[in-house]
MMTF fields as JSON, N, C-alpha, C and O atoms, coordinates in Angstrom:
{
  "mmtfVersion": "1.0.0",
  "mmtfProducer": "UNKNOWN",
  "numBonds": 303,
  "numAtoms": 304,
  "numGroups": 76,
  "numChains": 1,
  "numModels": 1,
  "chainsPerModel": [1],
  "groupsPerChain": [76],
  "chainIdList": ["A"],
  "bondAtomList": [4, 2, 8, 6, 12, 10, 16, 14, 20, 18, 24, 22, 28, 26, 32, 30, 36, 34, 40, 38, 44, 42, 48, 46, 52, 50, 56, 54, 60, 58, 64, 62, 68, 66, 72, 70, 76, 74, 80, 78, 84, 82, 88, 86, 92, 90, 96, 94, 100, 98, 104, 102, 108, 106, 112, 110, 116, 114, 120, 118, 124, 122, 128, 126, 132, 130, 136, 134, 140, 138, 144, 142, 148, 146, 152, 150, 156, 154, 160, 158, 164, 162, 168, 166, 172, 170, 176, 174, 180, 178, 184, 182, 188, 186, 192, 190, 196, 194, 200, 198, 204, 202, 208, 206, 212, 210, 216, 214, 220, 218, 224, 222, 228, 226, 232, 230, 236, 234, 240, 238, 244, 242, 248, 246, 252, 250, 256, 254, 260, 258, 264, 262, 268, 266, 272, 270, 276, 274, 280, 278, 284, 282, 288, 286, 292, 290, 296, 294, 300, 298],
  "bondOrderList": [1, 1, 1, 1, 1, 1, 1, 1, 1, 1, 1, 1, 1, 1, 1, 1, 1, 1, 1, 1, 1, 1, 1, 1, 1, 1, 1, 1, 1, 1, 1, 1, 1, 1, 1, 1, 1, 1, 1, 1, 1, 1, 1, 1, 1, 1, 1, 1, 1, 1, 1, 1, 1, 1, 1, 1, 1, 1, 1, 1, 1, 1, 1, 1, 1, 1, 1, 1, 1, 1, 1, 1, 1, 1, 1],
  "groupList": [{"groupName": "UNK", "atomNameList": ["N", "CA", "C", "O"], "elementList": ["N", "C", "C", "O"], "formalChargeList": [0, 0, 0, 0], "bondAtomList": [1, 0, 2, 1, 3, 2], "bondOrderList": [1, 1, 2], "singleLetterCode": "X", "chemCompType": "L-PEPTIDE LINKING"}],
  "groupTypeList": [0, 0, 0, 0, 0, 0, 0, 0, 0, 0, 0, 0, 0, 0, 0, 0, 0, 0, 0, 0, 0, 0, 0, 0, 0, 0, 0, 0, 0, 0, 0, 0, 0, 0, 0, 0, 0, 0, 0, 0, 0, 0, 0, 0, 0, 0, 0, 0, 0, 0, 0, 0, 0, 0, 0, 0, 0, 0, 0, 0, 0, 0, 0, 0, 0, 0, 0, 0, 0, 0, 0, 0, 0, 0, 0, 0],
  "groupIdList": [1, 2, 3, 4, 5, 6, 7, 8, 9, 10, 11, 12, 13, 14, 15, 16, 17, 18, 19, 20, 21, 22, 23, 24, 25, 26, 27, 28, 29, 30, 31, 32, 33, 34, 35, 36, 37, 38, 39, 40, 41, 42, 43, 44, 45, 46, 47, 48, 49, 50, 51, 52, 53, 54, 55, 56, 57, 58, 59, 60, 61, 62, 63, 64, 65, 66, 67, 68, 69, 70, 71, 72, 73, 74, 75, 76],
  "secStructList": [7, 7, 1, 1, 7, 1, 1, 7, 7, 3, 3, 3, 3, 3, 7, 7, 7, 1, 1, 6, 6, 1, 7, 6, 6, 7, 3, 3, 3, 3, 3, 7, 7, 2, 2, 2, 2, 2, 6, 6, 3, 3, 3, 3, 3, 7, 6, 6, 1, 7, 3, 3, 3, 3, 3, 4, 4, 4, 3, 3, 3, 3, 7, 7, 7, 2, 2, 2, 2, 2, 2, 2, 2, 2, 2, 7],
  "xCoordList": [102.704, 102.316, 102.053, 102.975, 100.912, 100.751, 101.674, 101.958, 102.106, 102.999, 102.248, 102.866, 100.98, 100.212, 99.173, 98.523, 98.977, 97.899, 96.612, 96.601, 95.576, 94.29, 94.208, 93.158, 95.275, 95.238, 95.121, 95.447, 94.654, 94.464, 95.764, 96.723, 95.793, 97.018, 97.17, 96.252, 98.419, 98.747, 99.443, 99.745, 99.696, 100.423, 101.699, 101.815, 102.689, 103.993, 104.609, 104.378, 105.367, 106.085, 107.564, 108.193, 108.037, 109.47, 110.323, 110.068, 111.411, 112.251, 113.684, 114.587, 113.908, 115.229, 115.251, 114.24, 116.391, 116.525, 117.658, 118.232, 118.012, 119.036, 118.623, 119.473, 117.369, 116.725, 116.159, 115.23, 116.681, 116.195, 114.735, 114.117, 114.156, 112.723, 111.791, 110.588, 112.276, 111.421, 111.616, 112.695, 110.583, 110.662, 110.574, 109.661, 111.565, 111.558, 110.325, 109.988, 109.669, 108.461, 107.203, 106.197, 107.221, 106.043, 105.384, 106.031, 104.038, 103.21, 103.121, 102.864, 103.328, 103.253, 102.251, 102.031, 101.658, 100.775, 101.637, 102.413, 101.455, 102.158, 101.245, 100.177, 101.573, 100.737, 101.195, 102.387, 100.196, 100.65, 101.524, 101.203, 102.605, 103.509, 104.294, 105.356, 103.762, 104.385, 105.762, 106.627, 106.007, 107.298, 108.365, 109.464, 107.981, 108.902, 109.13, 110.267, 108.037, 108.18, 109.11, 109.83, 109.087, 109.943, 111.444, 112.355, 111.63, 113.114, 113.402, 114.443, 112.478, 112.579, 112.526, 113.286, 111.536, 111.286, 109.78, 108.996, 109.393, 107.989, 107.758, 108.614, 106.574, 106.109, 105.302, 104.215, 105.912, 105.389, 104.879, 105.518, 103.718, 103.173, 103.574, 103.414, 104.103, 104.499, 103.357, 102.249, 103.656, 102.586, 102.031, 100.896, 102.873, 102.387, 101.44, 100.849, 101.296, 100.516, 101.277, 100.716, 102.571, 103.418, 103.972, 104.148, 104.205, 104.741, 106.12, 106.449, 106.944, 108.361, 108.694, 107.983, 109.791, 110.249, 111.364, 112.282, 111.28, 112.237, 112.588, 111.731, 113.729, 114.052, 113.008, 112.652, 112.505, 111.557, 112.128, 111.36, 113.466, 114.078, 113.874, 114.069, 113.502, 113.303, 111.954, 111.717, 111.106, 109.754, 109.377, 109.889, 108.417, 107.806, 106.307, 105.634, 105.794, 104.38, 103.56, 103.931, 102.443, 101.563, 100.264, 99.759, 99.653, 98.255, 97.43, 97.834, 96.297, 95.426, 93.977, 93.651, 93.213, 91.752, 91.287, 91.742, 90.33, 89.784, 89.297, 89.594, 88.587, 87.963, 89.134, 89.085, 90.1, 91.232, 91.986, 92.314, 92.233, 93.036, 92.238, 92.794, 90.906, 90.103, 90.073, 90.104, 90.01, 89.997, 91.374, 91.408, 92.435, 93.751, 94.008, 94.548, 93.622, 93.805, 92.915, 93.262, 91.81, 90.981, 91.548, 91.201, 92.416, 93.002, 94.164, 94.565, 94.709, 95.837, 95.391, 96.212],
  "yCoordList": [102.918, 103.5, 102.428, 101.639, 102.266, 101.29, 101.526, 102.657, 100.425, 100.615, 100.876, 101.375, 100.591, 100.767, 101.835, 101.897, 102.633, 103.653, 102.994, 101.818, 103.767, 103.29, 103.534, 103.285, 104.015, 104.201, 102.839, 101.806, 102.859, 101.561, 101.049, 101.801, 99.766, 99.13, 99.622, 100.102, 99.456, 99.851, 98.671, 97.674, 98.776, 97.765, 98.341, 99.518, 97.41, 97.775, 96.603, 95.423, 97.005, 96.0, 96.001, 97.036, 94.768, 94.619, 94.804, 94.23, 95.686, 95.993, 95.549, 96.018, 94.683, 94.171, 92.676, 92.086, 92.073, 90.611, 90.383, 89.294, 91.431, 91.335, 90.648, 90.221, 90.55, 89.95, 88.582, 88.499, 87.513, 86.194, 85.981, 85.122, 86.642, 86.477, 87.252, 87.199, 88.025, 88.791, 88.315, 87.864, 88.428, 88.073, 89.431, 90.245, 89.559, 90.775, 90.757, 89.708, 91.855, 92.083, 91.465, 91.41, 90.997, 90.496, 91.632, 92.566, 91.539, 92.555, 92.187, 91.028, 93.149, 92.917, 93.904, 95.005, 93.467, 94.354, 95.054, 94.441, 96.43, 97.262, 97.653, 98.187, 97.433, 97.835, 99.192, 99.497, 100.001, 101.355, 101.272, 100.55, 101.987, 102.032, 103.35, 103.434, 104.359, 105.693, 105.726, 106.397, 104.986, 104.973, 104.377, 104.908, 103.265, 102.596, 103.517, 103.658, 104.181, 105.096, 106.274, 106.743, 106.748, 107.878, 107.46, 108.287, 106.11, 105.628, 105.062, 104.432, 105.265, 104.775, 103.275, 102.635, 102.751, 101.302, 101.156, 102.065, 99.999, 99.588, 98.329, 97.45, 98.275, 97.0, 96.219, 96.614, 95.095, 94.321, 92.978, 92.33, 92.568, 91.272, 90.171, 90.342, 89.034, 87.969, 86.953, 87.149, 85.855, 84.843, 84.152, 83.675, 84.099, 83.409, 84.293, 83.84, 85.558, 86.458, 87.244, 88.097, 86.984, 87.735, 89.04, 89.102, 89.973, 91.281, 91.548, 91.281, 92.063, 92.359, 93.706, 94.246, 94.29, 95.61, 95.415, 94.626, 96.137, 96.139, 97.547, 98.418, 97.841, 99.241, 99.627, 98.808, 100.829, 101.309, 101.322, 101.288, 101.37, 101.462, 100.121, 100.1, 99.007, 97.753, 97.639, 96.68, 98.677, 98.646, 99.969, 101.049, 99.78, 100.962, 100.939, 99.961, 101.874, 101.836, 102.156, 103.011, 101.414, 101.539, 102.058, 101.775, 102.839, 103.289, 102.622, 102.594, 102.107, 101.427, 102.085, 102.719, 101.9, 102.323, 101.606, 100.51, 102.288, 101.739, 100.311, 99.472, 100.022, 98.652, 97.576, 96.492, 97.912, 97.029, 96.777, 95.636, 97.809, 97.761, 96.902, 96.046, 97.175, 96.358, 94.864, 94.013, 94.553, 93.181, 92.467, 91.292, 93.189, 92.63, 92.484, 91.474, 93.472, 93.411, 92.27, 91.675, 92.039, 90.982, 89.568, 88.588, 89.513, 88.242, 87.87, 86.707, 88.866, 88.579, 87.886, 87.572],
  "zCoordList": [141.9, 140.619, 139.647, 139.444, 138.994, 137.944, 136.719, 136.325, 136.163, 135.043, 133.777, 132.836, 133.656, 132.477, 132.608, 133.651, 131.688, 131.733, 131.179, 130.817, 131.13, 130.565, 129.075, 128.483, 128.435, 127.001, 126.322, 126.907, 125.092, 124.4, 123.871, 123.693, 123.62, 123.021, 121.594, 120.928, 121.194, 119.769, 119.092, 119.747, 117.802, 117.079, 116.562, 116.222, 116.519, 115.994, 115.183, 115.444, 114.235, 113.401, 113.931, 114.152, 114.107, 114.512, 113.257, 112.199, 113.446, 112.27, 112.495, 111.802, 113.419, 113.641, 113.891, 114.274, 113.674, 114.061, 114.997, 115.028, 115.8, 116.801, 118.105, 118.886, 118.322, 119.518, 119.173, 118.371, 119.744, 119.35, 119.705, 119.076, 120.6, 120.937, 120.141, 120.399, 119.121, 118.262, 116.804, 116.421, 116.042, 114.591, 113.747, 113.886, 112.918, 112.067, 111.159, 110.61, 110.996, 110.196, 110.736, 110.028, 111.967, 112.669, 113.364, 113.839, 113.422, 114.06, 115.515, 115.841, 116.41, 117.836, 118.459, 117.953, 119.57, 120.373, 121.408, 122.141, 121.432, 122.318, 123.388, 123.089, 124.654, 125.776, 126.29, 126.343, 126.669, 127.226, 128.452, 129.396, 128.453, 129.59, 129.55, 128.932, 130.209, 130.102, 130.617, 130.054, 131.728, 132.326, 131.365, 131.206, 130.749, 129.81, 128.63, 128.18, 128.089, 126.966, 127.262, 126.381, 128.517, 128.866, 128.852, 128.818, 128.88, 128.763, 127.424, 127.24, 126.415, 125.015, 124.863, 124.136, 125.632, 125.574, 125.283, 125.555, 124.727, 124.503, 125.267, 125.371, 125.794, 126.485, 125.411, 124.989, 125.007, 123.88, 124.387, 125.216, 123.877, 124.298, 123.244, 122.036, 123.793, 122.942, 122.757, 123.257, 122.021, 121.755, 122.965, 122.965, 124.038, 125.245, 126.053, 127.032, 125.643, 126.487, 127.464, 128.152, 127.556, 128.568, 127.868, 126.651, 128.657, 128.092, 128.548, 129.704, 127.694, 127.972, 127.467, 126.62, 127.976, 127.492, 126.502, 126.724, 125.413, 124.346, 123.963, 124.117, 123.493, 122.918, 121.909, 121.061, 121.962, 121.014, 119.573, 118.612, 119.421, 118.143, 117.426, 116.21, 118.054, 117.489, 116.679, 115.945, 116.868, 116.278, 115.615, 115.912, 114.67, 114.091, 114.504, 114.179, 115.142, 115.528, 114.207, 113.403, 114.06, 112.894, 113.24, 114.326, 112.35, 112.572, 111.444, 110.282, 111.829, 110.942, 111.079, 112.082, 110.081, 110.237, 111.493, 111.818, 112.212, 113.471, 113.32, 114.171, 112.304, 112.123, 111.946, 112.528, 111.177, 110.914, 112.271, 112.596, 113.006, 114.24, 115.268, 115.956, 115.336, 116.299, 115.965, 116.854, 114.612, 114.21, 114.514, 114.88, 114.354, 114.532, 116.116, 116.565, 116.876, 118.301, 118.956, 119.977, 118.313, 118.889, 118.599, 119.258, 117.605, 117.216, 118.145, 118.204, 118.878, 119.776, 121.016, 121.877]
}
């Protein structure tokens, strides 16, 4: 079973500083992962292009106008 669905990526802001690999108030790309979401985790891509699972409570998903979201996602 693939871990990622075909839904588009989202953006989230990190709201904690308890994890040394994350920066509080930084914007992260969230990859679709229904299995992780069912366990209250998010699959987040870091600066190296690798993705990792983190508790969903570490982030707040954000919604942006389509043009703004597309511009930001293309920058990742």
